[in-house]
DSSP file (Angstrom, degrees, kcal/mol; ACC not computed):
  #  RESIDUE AA STRUCTURE BP1 BP2  ACC     N-H-->O    O-->H-N    N-H-->O    O-->H-N    TCO  KAPPA ALPHA  PHI   PSI    X-CA   Y-CA   Z-CA
    1    1 A M     >        0   0    0      0, 0.0     4,-2.3     0, 0.0     5,-0.2   0.000 360.0 360.0 360.0 -35.4   18.7  -18.1   31.8
    2    2 A G  H  >  +     0   0    0      1,-0.2     4,-2.3     2,-0.2     5,-0.2   0.922 360.0  48.0 -62.8 -44.6   21.3  -20.3   33.5
    3    3 A L  H  > S+     0   0    0      1,-0.2     4,-2.4     2,-0.2    -1,-0.2   0.846 110.8  51.7 -65.7 -32.8   23.5  -20.2   30.4
    4    4 A I  H  > S+     0   0    0      2,-0.2     4,-2.5     1,-0.2    -1,-0.2   0.916 109.8  48.9 -69.2 -40.4   23.2  -16.4   30.2
    5    5 A A  H  X S+     0   0    0     -4,-2.3     4,-2.1     2,-0.2    -2,-0.2   0.909 113.0  47.6 -63.7 -41.9   24.2  -16.1   33.8
    6    6 A I  H  X S+     0   0    0     -4,-2.3     4,-2.1     2,-0.2    -1,-0.2   0.896 111.5  50.4 -64.3 -41.6   27.2  -18.3   33.3
    7    7 A A  H  X S+     0   0    0     -4,-2.4     4,-2.5     1,-0.2    -2,-0.2   0.913 109.6  51.5 -64.8 -39.4   28.2  -16.4   30.2
    8    8 A A  H  X S+     0   0    0     -4,-2.5     4,-2.5     1,-0.2    -2,-0.2   0.898 107.4  53.6 -64.3 -37.4   27.9  -13.1   32.2
    9    9 A A  H  X S+     0   0    0     -4,-2.1     4,-2.2     1,-0.2    -1,-0.2   0.930 111.3  44.6 -61.5 -43.9   30.2  -14.6   34.9
   10   10 A F  H  X S+     0   0    0     -4,-2.1     4,-2.6     2,-0.2    -1,-0.2   0.862 111.4  53.4 -69.3 -34.1   32.9  -15.5   32.3
   11   11 A L  H  X S+     0   0    0     -4,-2.5     4,-2.4     2,-0.2     7,-0.2   0.923 111.2  46.7 -63.1 -42.2   32.5  -12.0   30.6
   12   12 A I  H  < S+     0   0    0     -4,-2.5     7,-0.4     2,-0.2    -2,-0.2   0.881 112.8  48.6 -67.6 -37.5   33.1  -10.4   33.9
   13   13 A I  H  < S+     0   0    0     -4,-2.2    -1,-0.2    -5,-0.2    -2,-0.2   0.920 115.0  46.0 -66.0 -42.2   36.1  -12.6   34.7
   14   14 A G  H  < S+     0   0    0     -4,-2.6    -2,-0.2     1,-0.3    -1,-0.2   0.837 128.1  26.2 -69.5 -34.1   37.5  -11.8   31.2
   15   15 A D    >X  -     0   0    0     -4,-2.4     3,-1.6    -5,-0.2     4,-1.1  -0.753  64.7-177.8-132.7  87.6   36.8   -8.1   31.5
   16   16 A P  H 3> S+     0   0    0      0, 0.0     4,-2.2     0, 0.0     5,-0.2   0.783  82.6  67.0 -59.2 -25.2   36.8   -6.9   35.1
   17   17 A G  H 3> S+     0   0    0      1,-0.2     4,-2.4     2,-0.2     5,-0.1   0.851  96.6  54.3 -60.2 -33.6   36.0   -3.4   34.0
   18   18 A L  H <> S+     0   0    0     -3,-1.6     4,-2.4    -7,-0.2    -1,-0.2   0.874 106.8  52.1 -64.4 -38.2   32.6   -4.8   32.8
   19   19 A G  H  X S+     0   0    0     -4,-1.1     4,-2.3    -7,-0.4    -2,-0.2   0.900 109.9  47.8 -63.3 -42.9   32.2   -6.1   36.4
   20   20 A V  H  X S+     0   0    0     -4,-2.2     4,-2.2     2,-0.2    -2,-0.2   0.921 112.6  48.4 -62.5 -45.6   32.9   -2.7   37.8
   21   21 A Y  H  X S+     0   0    0     -4,-2.4     4,-2.6     1,-0.2    -2,-0.2   0.887 110.3  52.5 -64.8 -38.6   30.6   -1.0   35.4
   22   22 A T  H  X S+     0   0    0     -4,-2.4     4,-2.5     2,-0.2    -2,-0.2   0.907 110.1  48.4 -62.7 -43.9   27.8   -3.6   36.3
   23   23 A L  H  X S+     0   0    0     -4,-2.3     4,-2.1     2,-0.2    -2,-0.2   0.891 112.8  47.5 -65.3 -40.2   28.2   -2.9   40.0
   24   24 A V  H  X S+     0   0    0     -4,-2.2     4,-2.7     2,-0.2    -2,-0.2   0.906 112.5  49.3 -66.3 -43.9   28.0    0.8   39.4
   25   25 A L  H  X S+     0   0    0     -4,-2.6     4,-2.7     1,-0.2     5,-0.2   0.889 110.4  50.5 -65.3 -39.5   25.0    0.5   37.2
   26   26 A L  H  X S+     0   0    0     -4,-2.5     4,-2.2     2,-0.2    -1,-0.2   0.880 111.1  49.2 -66.4 -35.9   23.3   -1.7   39.8
   27   27 A L  H  X S+     0   0    0     -4,-2.1     4,-2.5     2,-0.2    -2,-0.2   0.943 113.0  47.2 -64.2 -47.3   24.1    0.9   42.6
   28   28 A S  H  X S+     0   0    0     -4,-2.7     4,-2.3     1,-0.2    -2,-0.2   0.919 113.4  46.4 -62.6 -45.4   22.7    3.6   40.4
   29   29 A V  H  X S+     0   0    0     -4,-2.7     4,-2.6     1,-0.2     5,-0.2   0.891 112.7  51.3 -65.0 -39.1   19.5    1.7   39.5
   30   30 A T  H  X S+     0   0    0     -4,-2.2     4,-2.6    -5,-0.2     5,-0.2   0.913 110.4  48.2 -64.8 -42.1   19.0    0.7   43.1
   31   31 A L  H  X S+     0   0    0     -4,-2.5     4,-2.5     2,-0.2    -2,-0.2   0.901 112.9  48.9 -66.1 -39.3   19.3    4.3   44.3
   32   32 A L  H  X S+     0   0    0     -4,-2.3     4,-2.7     2,-0.2     5,-0.2   0.911 113.4  45.7 -63.6 -43.2   16.9    5.5   41.6
   33   33 A I  H  X S+     0   0    0     -4,-2.6     4,-2.4     2,-0.2     5,-0.2   0.940 115.0  47.1 -65.0 -46.6   14.3    2.8   42.4
   34   34 A L  H  X S+     0   0    0     -4,-2.6     4,-2.4    -5,-0.2     5,-0.2   0.909 113.9  49.5 -59.1 -43.6   14.6    3.5   46.1
   35   35 A G  H  X S+     0   0    0     -4,-2.5     4,-2.4    -5,-0.2    -2,-0.2   0.925 112.5  45.2 -62.8 -47.3   14.4    7.2   45.5
   36   36 A F  H  X S+     0   0    0     -4,-2.7     4,-2.6     1,-0.2    -1,-0.2   0.896 114.1  49.2 -68.1 -37.1   11.3    7.0   43.3
   37   37 A S  H  X S+     0   0    0     -4,-2.4     4,-2.4    -5,-0.2    -2,-0.2   0.898 113.5  45.9 -69.6 -38.7    9.5    4.6   45.7
   38   38 A R  H  X S+     0   0    0     -4,-2.4     4,-2.5    -5,-0.2    -2,-0.2   0.887 113.3  51.0 -69.8 -37.3   10.3    6.8   48.8
   39   39 A L  H  X S+     0   0    0     -4,-2.4     4,-1.8    -5,-0.2    -2,-0.2   0.935 112.9  44.8 -63.2 -46.7    9.2    9.9   46.8
   40   40 A A  H  X S+     0   0    0     -4,-2.6     4,-1.6     2,-0.2     5,-0.3   0.909 114.0  49.0 -63.5 -42.5    5.9    8.2   45.8
   41   41 A R  H  X S+     0   0    0     -4,-2.4     4,-2.4     1,-0.2    -2,-0.2   0.913 111.8  49.6 -67.9 -39.5    5.3    6.9   49.3
   42   42 A G  H  < S+     0   0    0     -4,-2.5    -1,-0.2     1,-0.2    -2,-0.2   0.825 115.0  44.2 -66.8 -30.9    6.0   10.3   50.9
   43   43 A M  H  < S+     0   0    0     -4,-1.8    -1,-0.2    -5,-0.2    -2,-0.2   0.706 128.2  23.7 -86.2 -19.3    3.6   12.0   48.4
   44   44 A S  H  < S+     0   0    0     -4,-1.6     2,-1.0    -5,-0.2    -2,-0.2   0.647  89.5  98.0-121.8 -18.6    0.8    9.6   48.6
   45   45 A H     <  +     0   0    0     -4,-2.4     3,-0.5    -5,-0.3    -1,-0.1  -0.635  40.5 178.0 -85.1 106.2    0.8    7.6   51.9
   46   46 A R        +     0   0    0     -2,-1.0    -1,-0.2     1,-0.2     4,-0.1   0.505  68.1  75.8 -86.5  -6.2   -1.7    9.3   54.2
   47   47 A L  S    S+     0   0    0      2,-0.1    -1,-0.2     0, 0.0     2,-0.1   0.783  84.6  75.4 -74.5 -25.1   -1.2    6.8   57.0
   48   48 A F  S    S-     0   0    0     -3,-0.5     0, 0.0     1,-0.1     0, 0.0  -0.452  93.7 -98.1 -84.8 160.0    2.1    8.3   58.0
   49   49 A S     >  -     0   0    0     -2,-0.1     4,-2.1     1,-0.1     5,-0.2  -0.196  35.8-107.9 -66.9 166.7    2.5   11.5   59.9
   50   50 A K  H  > S+     0   0    0      1,-0.2     4,-2.4     2,-0.2     5,-0.2   0.892 121.1  53.3 -64.3 -39.9    3.3   14.7   57.9
   51   51 A M  H  > S+     0   0    0      1,-0.2     4,-2.4     2,-0.2    -1,-0.2   0.903 107.7  50.3 -64.6 -40.9    6.9   14.7   59.2
   52   52 A H  H  > S+     0   0    0      2,-0.2     4,-2.2     1,-0.2    -1,-0.2   0.898 111.6  48.7 -61.5 -42.9    7.4   11.1   58.1
   53   53 A R  H  X S+     0   0    0     -4,-2.1     4,-2.4     2,-0.2    -2,-0.2   0.903 110.2  50.6 -66.6 -40.1    6.1   11.9   54.6
   54   54 A V  H  X S+     0   0    0     -4,-2.4     4,-2.7     2,-0.2     5,-0.2   0.934 110.8  49.4 -64.7 -44.3    8.4   15.0   54.4
   55   55 A I  H  X S+     0   0    0     -4,-2.4     4,-3.0     1,-0.2     5,-0.2   0.899 111.1  50.2 -61.1 -41.5   11.4   12.8   55.4
   56   56 A D  H  X S+     0   0    0     -4,-2.2     4,-2.3     2,-0.2    -2,-0.2   0.912 111.0  48.5 -63.1 -42.6   10.4   10.2   52.8
   57   57 A V  H  X S+     0   0    0     -4,-2.4     4,-2.6     2,-0.2    -2,-0.2   0.928 114.4  45.7 -63.2 -48.4   10.1   12.9   50.1
   58   58 A I  H  X S+     0   0    0     -4,-2.7     4,-2.6     1,-0.2     5,-0.2   0.930 114.6  47.6 -64.9 -44.8   13.6   14.4   51.1
   59   59 A A  H  X S+     0   0    0     -4,-3.0     4,-2.4    -5,-0.2    -1,-0.2   0.878 112.2  50.7 -62.1 -37.1   15.1   10.9   51.2
   60   60 A G  H  X S+     0   0    0     -4,-2.3     4,-2.4    -5,-0.2    -2,-0.2   0.930 111.7  46.3 -67.6 -45.0   13.6   10.0   47.9
   61   61 A V  H  X S+     0   0    0     -4,-2.6     4,-2.4     2,-0.2    -2,-0.2   0.919 113.6  48.7 -62.1 -43.1   14.9   13.2   46.2
   62   62 A L  H  X S+     0   0    0     -4,-2.6     4,-2.9     1,-0.2    -1,-0.2   0.903 111.7  49.7 -61.6 -42.6   18.3   12.8   47.7
   63   63 A S  H  X S+     0   0    0     -4,-2.4     4,-2.4     2,-0.2    -2,-0.2   0.874 110.9  49.9 -65.9 -38.6   18.4    9.1   46.5
   64   64 A I  H  X S+     0   0    0     -4,-2.4     4,-2.2     2,-0.2     5,-0.2   0.929 111.7  48.4 -63.7 -45.3   17.3   10.1   43.0
   65   65 A I  H  X S+     0   0    0     -4,-2.4     4,-2.5     1,-0.2    -2,-0.2   0.946 113.2  47.5 -60.1 -48.4   20.1   12.7   42.9
   66   66 A L  H  X S+     0   0    0     -4,-2.9     4,-2.7     1,-0.2     5,-0.2   0.896 108.4  55.2 -64.1 -38.1   22.7   10.3   44.1
   67   67 A G  H  X S+     0   0    0     -4,-2.4     4,-1.7     1,-0.2    -1,-0.2   0.912 111.8  43.2 -58.7 -42.2   21.5    7.7   41.6
   68   68 A F  H  X S+     0   0    0     -4,-2.2     4,-2.5     2,-0.2     5,-0.2   0.862 112.1  53.8 -73.1 -34.9   22.1   10.1   38.7
   69   69 A V  H  X S+     0   0    0     -4,-2.5     4,-2.9     2,-0.2    -2,-0.2   0.916 110.2  47.0 -62.9 -42.7   25.4   11.3   40.2
   70   70 A V  H  < S+     0   0    0     -4,-2.7     7,-0.4     2,-0.2    -1,-0.2   0.880 113.2  49.4 -66.1 -38.3   26.6    7.7   40.3
   71   71 A L  H  < S+     0   0    0     -4,-1.7    -2,-0.2    -5,-0.2    -1,-0.2   0.889 116.6  41.2 -66.5 -41.8   25.4    7.1   36.8
   72   72 A I  H  < S+     0   0    0     -4,-2.5    -2,-0.2     1,-0.3    -1,-0.2   0.854 124.9  36.1 -76.4 -36.0   27.1   10.3   35.5
   73   73 A F    >X  +     0   0    0     -4,-2.9     4,-1.7    -5,-0.2     3,-0.8  -0.724  67.6 173.6-120.3  79.1   30.3    9.8   37.6
   74   74 A P  H 3> S+     0   0    0      0, 0.0     4,-2.7     0, 0.0     5,-0.2   0.816  77.1  60.3 -60.3 -32.7   30.9    6.0   37.6
   75   75 A L  H 3> S+     0   0    0      2,-0.2     4,-2.2     1,-0.2     5,-0.2   0.880 104.2  50.6 -62.9 -36.7   34.3    6.4   39.3
   76   76 A L  H <> S+     0   0    0     -3,-0.8     4,-2.4     2,-0.2    -1,-0.2   0.917 111.0  49.3 -61.7 -45.0   32.6    8.0   42.3
   77   77 A G  H  X S+     0   0    0     -4,-1.7     4,-2.3    -7,-0.4    -2,-0.2   0.908 111.1  48.7 -61.2 -43.7   30.1    5.1   42.3
   78   78 A A  H  X S+     0   0    0     -4,-2.7     4,-2.1     2,-0.2    -1,-0.2   0.889 111.4  50.0 -67.1 -38.2   33.0    2.5   42.3
   79   79 A S  H  X S+     0   0    0     -4,-2.2     4,-2.4    -5,-0.2    -1,-0.2   0.892 109.9  51.5 -63.8 -40.2   34.8    4.3   45.0
   80   80 A T  H  X S+     0   0    0     -4,-2.4     4,-2.6     2,-0.2    -2,-0.2   0.909 108.7  50.0 -63.4 -42.1   31.6    4.4   47.1
   81   81 A I  H  X S+     0   0    0     -4,-2.3     4,-2.3     1,-0.2    -2,-0.2   0.909 111.6  48.9 -64.0 -41.3   31.1    0.7   46.7
   82   82 A V  H  X S+     0   0    0     -4,-2.1     4,-2.4     2,-0.2    -1,-0.2   0.915 110.7  49.8 -64.2 -42.8   34.6    0.0   47.7
   83   83 A L  H  X S+     0   0    0     -4,-2.4     4,-2.9     1,-0.2     5,-0.2   0.919 110.1  51.6 -63.4 -42.1   34.3    2.2   50.8
   84   84 A L  H  X S+     0   0    0     -4,-2.6     4,-2.8     1,-0.2     5,-0.3   0.913 109.0  50.8 -59.0 -40.7   31.1    0.4   51.7
   85   85 A L  H  X S+     0   0    0     -4,-2.3     4,-2.5     2,-0.2    -2,-0.2   0.927 112.1  47.6 -61.6 -42.8   32.8   -3.0   51.4
   86   86 A A  H  X S+     0   0    0     -4,-2.4     4,-2.2     2,-0.2    -2,-0.2   0.925 114.8  44.2 -65.1 -43.7   35.6   -1.7   53.7
   87   87 A V  H  X S+     0   0    0     -4,-2.9     4,-2.8     2,-0.2     5,-0.2   0.938 115.1  47.9 -67.2 -46.4   33.3   -0.3   56.3
   88   88 A A  H  X S+     0   0    0     -4,-2.8     4,-2.7    -5,-0.2    -2,-0.2   0.919 113.2  48.6 -60.7 -44.4   31.0   -3.3   56.3
   89   89 A T  H  X S+     0   0    0     -4,-2.5     4,-2.6    -5,-0.3    -1,-0.2   0.896 111.6  49.9 -64.2 -39.7   34.0   -5.7   56.5
   90   90 A M  H  X S+     0   0    0     -4,-2.2     4,-2.8     2,-0.2    -2,-0.2   0.925 111.6  47.4 -65.3 -45.8   35.5   -3.7   59.4
   91   91 A I  H  X S+     0   0    0     -4,-2.8     4,-2.4     2,-0.2     5,-0.2   0.915 113.2  49.4 -63.2 -41.7   32.2   -3.7   61.3
   92   92 A Y  H  X S+     0   0    0     -4,-2.7     4,-2.3    -5,-0.2    -2,-0.2   0.938 112.0  49.0 -57.9 -46.7   31.8   -7.5   60.7
   93   93 A G  H  X S+     0   0    0     -4,-2.6     4,-2.5     1,-0.2    -2,-0.2   0.916 112.1  46.5 -60.9 -45.4   35.4   -8.0   61.9
   94   94 A I  H  X S+     0   0    0     -4,-2.8     4,-2.5     1,-0.2    -1,-0.2   0.926 113.0  49.0 -61.6 -45.0   35.0   -6.0   65.1
   95   95 A T  H  X S+     0   0    0     -4,-2.4     4,-2.6     1,-0.2    -1,-0.2   0.859 111.5  50.6 -66.4 -34.9   31.6   -7.6   66.0
   96   96 A T  H  X S+     0   0    0     -4,-2.3     4,-2.7    -5,-0.2    -1,-0.2   0.899 109.6  50.2 -69.8 -39.5   33.2  -11.1   65.4
   97   97 A I  H  X S+     0   0    0     -4,-2.5     4,-2.2     2,-0.2    -2,-0.2   0.942 112.5  46.5 -61.4 -46.1   36.1  -10.2   67.6
   98   98 A V  H  X S+     0   0    0     -4,-2.5     4,-2.3     1,-0.2     5,-0.3   0.934 112.1  51.6 -61.5 -45.9   33.8   -9.0   70.4
   99   99 A L  H  X S+     0   0    0     -4,-2.6     4,-2.3     1,-0.2    -1,-0.2   0.939 110.8  47.2 -57.6 -48.0   31.6  -12.1   69.9
  100  100 A G  H  < S+     0   0    0     -4,-2.7    -1,-0.2     1,-0.2    -2,-0.2   0.848 116.4  45.4 -62.4 -34.6   34.7  -14.4   70.2
  101  101 A A  H  < S+     0   0    0     -4,-2.2    -1,-0.2    -5,-0.2    -2,-0.2   0.792 120.1  37.1 -76.6 -29.5   35.9  -12.6   73.3
  102  102 A M  H  < S+     0   0    0     -4,-2.3     2,-1.2    -3,-0.2    -2,-0.2   0.734  87.5  90.3-103.1 -25.2   32.6  -12.3   75.1
  103  103 A V    ><  +     0   0    0     -4,-2.3     3,-0.8    -5,-0.3    -1,-0.1  -0.602  45.2 176.6 -82.3  99.6   30.6  -15.5   74.5
  104  104 A A  T 3   +     0   0    0     -2,-1.2    -1,-0.2     1,-0.2     7,-0.1   0.675  69.0  73.4 -75.7 -18.0   31.7  -17.7   77.4
  105  105 A R  T 3  S+     0   0    0     -3,-0.1    -1,-0.2     2,-0.0     2,-0.2   0.766  82.7  84.0 -67.7 -25.5   29.4  -20.6   76.4
  106  106 A L  S <  S-     0   0    0     -3,-0.8     2,-0.0     1,-0.1     0, 0.0  -0.473  85.9-114.1 -78.4 149.3   31.6  -21.5   73.4
  107  107 A S     >  -     0   0    0     -2,-0.2     4,-1.5     1,-0.1     5,-0.2  -0.238  37.8 -95.3 -71.8 173.1   34.6  -23.7   73.9
  108  108 A K  H  > S+     0   0    0      1,-0.2     4,-2.6     2,-0.2     5,-0.2   0.912 117.2  56.3 -60.4 -48.8   38.0  -22.3   73.3
  109  109 A L  H  > S+     0   0    0      1,-0.2     4,-2.6     2,-0.2     5,-0.2   0.932 108.3  44.8 -57.7 -53.0   38.5  -23.4   69.7
  110  110 A P  H  > S+     0   0    0      0, 0.0     4,-2.3     0, 0.0    -1,-0.2   0.869 113.9  52.6 -62.2 -30.6   35.4  -21.7   68.3
  111  111 A R  H  X S+     0   0    0     -4,-1.5     4,-2.3     2,-0.2    -2,-0.2   0.923 110.2  46.9 -67.7 -42.3   36.2  -18.5   70.3
  112  112 A V  H  X S+     0   0    0     -4,-2.6     4,-2.8     2,-0.2     5,-0.2   0.896 111.2  51.9 -64.8 -39.7   39.7  -18.4   68.8
  113  113 A V  H  X S+     0   0    0     -4,-2.6     4,-2.8    -5,-0.2     5,-0.3   0.908 110.2  48.7 -63.0 -42.3   38.4  -19.0   65.3
  114  114 A L  H  X S+     0   0    0     -4,-2.3     4,-2.1    -5,-0.2    -2,-0.2   0.923 113.3  46.9 -64.4 -42.9   35.9  -16.1   65.7
  115  115 A V  H  X S+     0   0    0     -4,-2.3     4,-2.8     2,-0.2    -2,-0.2   0.928 114.7  46.3 -64.1 -44.2   38.7  -13.8   67.0
  116  116 A V  H  X S+     0   0    0     -4,-2.8     4,-2.6     2,-0.2    -2,-0.2   0.933 113.9  47.0 -66.2 -44.6   41.1  -14.8   64.3
  117  117 A T  H  X S+     0   0    0     -4,-2.8     4,-2.2     1,-0.2    -1,-0.2   0.876 113.1  51.4 -66.5 -34.3   38.5  -14.4   61.5
  118  118 A G  H  X S+     0   0    0     -4,-2.1     4,-2.1    -5,-0.3    -2,-0.2   0.929 110.0  48.1 -64.9 -45.7   37.5  -11.1   63.0
  119  119 A V  H  X S+     0   0    0     -4,-2.8     4,-2.7     1,-0.2    -2,-0.2   0.919 111.6  50.6 -60.8 -43.8   41.1   -9.9   63.0
  120  120 A L  H  X S+     0   0    0     -4,-2.6     4,-2.8     1,-0.2    -1,-0.2   0.889 109.1  52.2 -61.8 -38.9   41.5  -11.0   59.4
  121  121 A S  H  X S+     0   0    0     -4,-2.2     4,-2.3     2,-0.2    -1,-0.2   0.905 110.7  46.4 -63.7 -41.9   38.4   -9.1   58.4
  122  122 A V  H  X S+     0   0    0     -4,-2.1     4,-2.2     2,-0.2    -2,-0.2   0.922 112.9  49.7 -69.2 -41.7   39.6   -5.9   60.0
  123  123 A V  H  X S+     0   0    0     -4,-2.7     4,-2.4     1,-0.2    -2,-0.2   0.938 111.3  49.6 -59.4 -45.8   43.0   -6.4   58.4
  124  124 A F  H  X S+     0   0    0     -4,-2.8     4,-2.4     1,-0.2    -1,-0.2   0.897 107.7  54.7 -57.7 -43.0   41.3   -7.0   55.0
  125  125 A S  H  X S+     0   0    0     -4,-2.3     4,-1.9     1,-0.2    -1,-0.2   0.907 110.0  46.0 -60.7 -43.5   39.2   -3.8   55.6
  126  126 A F  H  X S+     0   0    0     -4,-2.2     4,-2.7     1,-0.2    -1,-0.2   0.886 110.1  54.0 -65.7 -38.7   42.3   -1.7   56.1
  127  127 A A  H  X S+     0   0    0     -4,-2.4     4,-2.9     1,-0.2     7,-0.2   0.908 108.4  49.3 -61.7 -40.4   43.9   -3.3   53.0
  128  128 A V  H  < S+     0   0    0     -4,-2.4     7,-0.3     2,-0.2    -1,-0.2   0.866 110.5  50.4 -66.6 -36.2   40.9   -2.3   51.0
  129  129 A I  H  < S+     0   0    0     -4,-1.9    -2,-0.2    -5,-0.2    -1,-0.2   0.929 117.2  40.3 -65.4 -42.9   41.1    1.2   52.3
  130  130 A D  H  < S+     0   0    0     -4,-2.7    -2,-0.2     1,-0.3    -1,-0.2   0.814 129.0  30.6 -74.6 -31.0   44.8    1.4   51.4
  131  131 A F    >X  +     0   0    0     -4,-2.9     3,-1.8    -5,-0.2     4,-1.0  -0.721  65.9 178.9-129.8  82.1   44.4   -0.4   48.1
  132  132 A P  H 3> S+     0   0    0      0, 0.0     4,-2.2     0, 0.0     5,-0.2   0.753  79.9  67.1 -58.9 -26.9   41.0    0.3   46.6
  133  133 A A  H 3> S+     0   0    0      1,-0.2     4,-2.6     2,-0.2     5,-0.2   0.851  96.5  55.6 -60.3 -35.2   41.8   -1.8   43.6
  134  134 A L  H <> S+     0   0    0     -3,-1.8     4,-2.5    -7,-0.2    -1,-0.2   0.920 108.2  47.9 -62.2 -45.0   41.9   -4.9   45.9
  135  135 A G  H  X S+     0   0    0     -4,-1.0     4,-2.3    -7,-0.3    -2,-0.2   0.903 112.4  48.0 -63.2 -40.8   38.4   -4.1   47.1
  136  136 A M  H  X S+     0   0    0     -4,-2.2     4,-2.3     2,-0.2    -2,-0.2   0.894 111.6  50.3 -66.7 -40.7   37.1   -3.6   43.5
  137  137 A L  H  X S+     0   0    0     -4,-2.6     4,-2.6     2,-0.2    -2,-0.2   0.923 110.2  50.7 -64.0 -43.0   38.8   -6.8   42.5
  138  138 A T  H  X S+     0   0    0     -4,-2.5     4,-2.4     1,-0.2    -2,-0.2   0.921 111.3  47.7 -60.0 -44.8   37.1   -8.6   45.4
  139  139 A L  H  X S+     0   0    0     -4,-2.3     4,-2.4     2,-0.2    -1,-0.2   0.871 111.5  49.8 -67.6 -34.4   33.7   -7.2   44.4
  140  140 A V  H  X S+     0   0    0     -4,-2.3     4,-2.7     2,-0.2    -2,-0.2   0.912 111.5  49.3 -69.3 -40.6   34.1   -8.2   40.8
  141  141 A V  H  X S+     0   0    0     -4,-2.6     4,-2.7     2,-0.2    -2,-0.2   0.907 111.7  48.8 -63.1 -42.5   35.1  -11.7   41.8
  142  142 A L  H  X S+     0   0    0     -4,-2.4     4,-2.6     2,-0.2    -2,-0.2   0.897 111.6  49.6 -62.3 -42.6   32.1  -11.9   44.1
  143  143 A L  H  X S+     0   0    0     -4,-2.4     4,-2.4     2,-0.2    -2,-0.2   0.942 112.7  46.9 -65.1 -44.6   29.8  -10.7   41.3
  144  144 A A  H  X S+     0   0    0     -4,-2.7     4,-2.7     1,-0.2    -2,-0.2   0.921 113.3  48.7 -60.3 -45.0   31.2  -13.2   38.8
  145  145 A A  H  X S+     0   0    0     -4,-2.7     4,-3.0     2,-0.2     5,-0.3   0.899 109.6  52.8 -60.4 -40.9   30.9  -16.0   41.4
  146  146 A S  H  X S+     0   0    0     -4,-2.6     4,-2.6     2,-0.2    -2,-0.2   0.925 111.1  45.8 -61.8 -45.4   27.3  -14.9   42.1
  147  147 A F  H  X S+     0   0    0     -4,-2.4     4,-2.7     2,-0.2    -2,-0.2   0.923 113.9  50.1 -61.3 -43.3   26.4  -15.1   38.4
  148  148 A L  H  X S+     0   0    0     -4,-2.7     4,-2.5     2,-0.2     5,-0.2   0.932 113.1  44.4 -66.5 -43.2   28.2  -18.5   38.0
  149  149 A V  H  X S+     0   0    0     -4,-3.0     4,-2.6     1,-0.2    -1,-0.2   0.926 114.7  49.4 -66.2 -42.9   26.4  -20.0   41.0
  150  150 A S  H  X S+     0   0    0     -4,-2.6     4,-2.3    -5,-0.3    -2,-0.2   0.899 111.5  49.8 -60.3 -40.4   23.1  -18.6   39.9
  151  151 A G  H  X S+     0   0    0     -4,-2.7     4,-2.2     2,-0.2    -2,-0.2   0.926 112.1  45.9 -63.1 -46.7   23.6  -19.9   36.4
  152  152 A V  H  X S+     0   0    0     -4,-2.5     4,-2.8     1,-0.2     5,-0.2   0.915 112.6  51.9 -63.0 -42.6   24.5  -23.4   37.6
  153  153 A E  H  X S+     0   0    0     -4,-2.6     4,-2.5    -5,-0.2    -2,-0.2   0.905 109.7  49.4 -62.9 -42.1   21.6  -23.4   40.0
  154  154 A S  H  X S+     0   0    0     -4,-2.3     4,-1.6     2,-0.2    -1,-0.2   0.919 112.5  47.1 -62.4 -44.3   19.2  -22.4   37.2
  155  155 A I  H  X S+     0   0    0     -4,-2.2     4,-1.3     2,-0.2    -2,-0.2   0.936 113.2  48.0 -64.0 -48.4   20.5  -25.1   34.9
  156  156 A V  H  < S+     0   0    0     -4,-2.8     3,-0.3     1,-0.2    -2,-0.2   0.895 111.4  51.2 -61.9 -39.9   20.3  -27.8   37.7
  157  157 A S  H  < S+     0   0    0     -4,-2.5    -1,-0.2     1,-0.2    -2,-0.2   0.821 108.3  52.2 -66.1 -30.3   16.8  -26.7   38.5
  158  158 A A  H  <        0   0    0     -4,-1.6    -1,-0.2     1,-0.2    -2,-0.2   0.743 360.0 360.0 -75.9 -24.1   15.7  -26.9   34.9
  159  159 A I     <        0   0    0     -4,-1.3    -1,-0.2    -3,-0.3    -2,-0.2   0.476 360.0 360.0 -80.8 360.0   17.0  -30.5   34.6
C-alpha cells in the first residue's frame, strides 16, 4: 500500500490534472456518501423529532444532487474546492491575527509571529481568489504530499 501511495504521489506531481480530477472525485464521493447517510438517517431514525428528520432528508437529497453535479461538471467542483480553500485560509488568517493581537499572556515575539502568519494567510487567500490556478496548484501539491507521507509512513510501519 505504501508503494501504491508513493506512486500515486508521483503520478499526481507528473500530471497535476490527475490531482485535480482526484480532488473533484473525492468531493463528489464525499457528498454522495454524506447525502445517502443523511437521507437514510432522516428516513429511519425515530429518536429525532420529525423536524430534524425532515431536515436530514432535505440535506441528504441536496447533498446527493450536489455530488452528482460535481461529478458531471468537474470544473464546477474544482472551482468550489478552490473557493473553500480561499475562504478557510481567510478565516484562519483573520482568527490568527485576532489571536496575536488579543492574547496578552504571550510575549511579544509569538504575538508578532501570529499576526504576521495571519496576514500572510489573508494575503494568500486573496491571491487564490484572484488566481484560482494558484489555489488548485496548492491543493494538488498538498494531495501529492499527503500521498507521499502516507506511503512512506506505511512502508516504515511495515518494516
